[in-house]
N, C-alpha and C positions, 0 to 999 in steps of 0.2 A: 514736777514730780521727780524724786530722785531716785536712783537706782542703788539698792541699799545691799547686794549679795556680794559680800566681802571677796569672798573666794574667785568668784568671775572676776572681779576688778583687778585682783593680783595676777591674776592668769592673762588677763588684756593685755596688763603693764607689761609681763615679760615678754609677750608676744609682740608688742610694739617695739621692745628695747631690740628683740632679737631678729625684726624684719628691717631688712636694708632698704626697701622702699616705702615701708610703713603699711597700715592697714586703712582700708576704706570701710565705709559704712557697710557694702556687700561683704566685705571679709567677716565683719563682725557679725552681721546676721548670720552666715554661713557656718561659721567657726561655733557659735554659742547657741545655733538653732533659735534666733528669737526674730521679732519683728522688726521693722525699720526705726519704730519709735523707741523700742526698748534699746535696740542697739546705740541709738543718738542719746538715751540717758546715760548709758553706760560710758560713751565718750566723755559726755559733758562732767559727769561724776569724776572719771580719772582727770581730764583737764583742771576741773576744780583742784583736786590734791596735787596734782604735779604739773605745775604751771611750764616747767620745763619743755613739755610736749610740743614738737615742731608740726606745723601744718605745711601741707605740702599739695600743690595744684598740679594737675596733670592736663595734657590736651584733651579738650572734649569735655571739660569741666570737673571731672571727678576729684576729689579731694581725700589725702591720705595723711594719717597722724603717725607720726615715730616719736618713739623717747630715746633720746642720745644715751649711749653708752656710758656705765658707771651711776646712772641717776638713783639704781634701784638699791644698790649697796650690797649689803648680806641677803636681799630676798633673791639675789640670782645664786646662791650657793645650791649646791644640791643637798636633798634632804634623804633620810636613812630609806625612804620610800622610792625614791628615784634612782638610786644604787640598786636596791632589791629588785626593781622593775628591769635594770639592765641584766642582772644575773638572771630573772625569770626569764627574758626574752633569750639569752645565751642559753639555757637549758633547753629551750623548746627548739631552736635551731639546732641544736646538737640532736636532739631526738628525731629531727627530719633528716639528719644526715648531712646537713648546711655546716660543715666543719668550718669553712672560710668566715661565714657570718658569725657562727660561735666566737671565733677568735677575736674577731674584731669586736664584738660586744665586750669580752672580757677586757681588750685592750681599753676601749672606751672607759667603762667602769673603774679600771685602775687608774687612768688618767684624771677622771672626776675626784677618785678619793686623793691621790696625790696633791692634787690642787687645794683641797682644804687645808684651812690652817691646821696645825698639829692638836690644838685643844679642840677643835671641832670632830677631828677626825678620831680623836680617840674616844670622843664622847658617843660618837655615833656607830662604832663599831659593835658592840654590845646589842645594839639595837637591829643592825643589818644581820648580824648572825642568828639572832631570835627569828626575825622576819623571812630569812631565808629557809631555816628549819622548818618555820609553820608552814611554808608553800609548798613543798613537797613535790615541786614540779618534776626535779631529777630522779625522782623514785616512783613516778608514775609509770606502771607496767602499760606495755601495749606494743603489738608488732608494727615493725617498718621493715622498708626493704634498705638495704646497704647501698649506698651510691659512691663509688668511688669519688674522693675530693678532688682528683684532677679532672673528672668530667665536669663537675659542678663548678670547678674555677674559670674552665675553658669557655664553658658555656657562659657563665658571668661574663667573661671578656668579651666574647662575642657580641653580646646583647648590649654592653655599654659602648662598644667600638663601633657596632653596627655594620658587620661585616660576615660573609659567608662562611661556614665551616663544612669541611669535607669529613663524613663520617662512614664506617661500617656499623650497622645497625640491624639486632634481630628483634623480628616481630614476636611480640608477646603471645597472641595468639597462635601462629602457624608455627613457629620457632625457626623460619627461614632468616638467613643471614643476606642482607642485602648490601654489597660492597660500593664504595665510591659515589656514596649518596650527597648531594648538595643540599644544605639547608640554610634557610636565614632564620635564625633563631628570634623568637618575639618575648617569650617569657617561660619562667619553670614555674610549675604548679607544685609546690611544695605542701606536704603533711602528712599525717597518719596514714598507714597502708601503701598503695601505690601513686608513685611521683610521675611527673611528665614534663616533656618540652612540647611548648607550642609552638610550632615552626612552618615558615614557609617553605615547600616541597617544590624544587625545579622541577622534578619527574611529574610530581600530581597536578603541578600549577596551581595550587591552593594551599590554604592552612590546613595542617594535619599535626596530629598528635603523636608524640614517640616516647615510649617509655624509657624513663631516664637509666633503668637498670638493663637496658637492652642495647647500649653504647658499647661496642668492642674496641672502637678506635674515634678518635675526634682530634681534627688538625685546624688551626683558625688559618684563613686566607688572609689574602691583601683586597680582596675584591670586594667594595662597598655593597651592601645589601642595603635596598632602600625599601623602608617599611611601608606597606600598603596605607595609602592615605584614608581608605575607608575601613579598615582593621580597627575595631574597637573590642580590647577584651574582656570587658565587662559584659557587652552584649554578646560577645560569642559564648562565655560561660554561662549566662542565664538562659541559654536554650537548653541546658542540660540540667538532670536531676545531680549529676556528679561532675564527671569528665567525659564520659563518652558523647559523641555528638550524633544525635539520631533525629529522625522527623519529630516534630514537636506533636505530643498527645496530650489530650483533656483527662487529667488524672483526678480521681477521686476516691479517698478513704473514708472509712468512718470507723472511729476508735470507740471501744466500750466505754461505759460510763466510770469503770474503773481506771481506765487509762487516759480519760480525757483531760483531768487537770495536769498530769505530765505532758501530755501533747500540746497543750495549750503553749507552754513554754518553747516549743519547737519553731525556729524558721526552717521548715521544710524545703521552701524555693520562695525567690521574691516575688513572684506573682499568686502566693498562695493566699486563699481566702477562706476564712472559719465559719462555721454554721453551728450555732447551739441546736440540739434536737431535743424534743419534749421530754424523752426518756433518760436526757444526761449523757447521752453519746455527743460525738463529736465530729462533725464532716468536715475534711480537709479538701481544697479544690485548690489544683494549680495547672500549668501549662507547662510542659518539660518535655525533652527525651531522655533516653538514658535508661531504659526498661529494668534492664540487669541488675544496674546499680540500685534500683527502686527495689528489686527483691533483696538484696544484700543489705537493706537499712531494715526494711521489714520483718529481718529475722528477727529483729532484737524486740520487737512488739510481741512475738509467739501468736498466742490467740486472742489479743486484745484488739486485733485491727482485721478490718475486712475491707478488701479491692474491691471496690463497686464498678471502676472505669480505669483503664480501657479493657476490653475483653482480652487482648493479648496479654496484658500485664497479669490479670487473673490466671489465665493459661500459664503463663510461664513461671509464675510463683508457684503453681500446684505441680508442674512438673519437677523443678526444683525440690521439692519437699519430697516427692515422691523419690526422686532418686535418692537424696540423703537417707530416708527410710529405708530404701532397699540395703545401700552398702552397709549401713550400720545396723542392719539386723541379720547381716550375715555373717557365721563365724568365720575365724581367721583360717584361710587357708582352705575354704571350701569352695572357692571359684577360681582355684590356680590351675586346675586344668580342665576348666570349662573350654 
């Protein structure tokens, strides 16, 4: 039985040509999320169409397949969608305050366009402009923190070089400025809203989060930082609903029948389980810390969600709602002399 999905075969051919060592069956299975038998059919179909494919053996018996350069001709030229994707990524990086990545993506897009034959470039230009206008990423409103580009650039250099940094950092919660702190940067958590550095703290002798907006000074050192072998970023992040690291809690939310359809489209947490209720409501269960961040998210659902567990989350959410109601019910100036 042949594999007939042309788009997947084209993508596989491009990846075989773009890989220095070639792709194994395990690589094909993982990248395309297919079974081993399907991966074998994809490889066989491509070998039938492109006999130039090279087979390479490795110690241990694993075989890999690679397509030599220039075999695909014009198929490797970027498309309007490819250029637009880079521009979209550039706008998203700029929105997050990551100007270094934004600039790099813009340069890459310009290089790809410059490498195109002039007739192709001229033909695609109107399509690229139309796709960018329709995308609207750059115009999307939303709050974000302003992070100095030199802070991000220095931290990126430290992560890539694997060295310690010496910093002055102001804690977000207390406002206290800690001077001459030694950190081993592991990763930057960028995105909408608050942004953080995941780093090893010499003082705490553990991994901690540091608000990127809190860095008052940062200097690279020449001393090598050895990343903890047992540290796994994804495992670290999966413990939390958002960023804050807390003790794991069994969380249960119930969305009203009116909100159920929308809630089904959300991945609230990697461990979540969803249960359909007889009345049309939806129960979501997951295990995570970060109760305050859960409260922030629950605000968006208004009266269409009920917190069933844990009790600490229900109490915290109620207290925040009460405080918000109190401060917004006061007239301006009524509490200035209290």
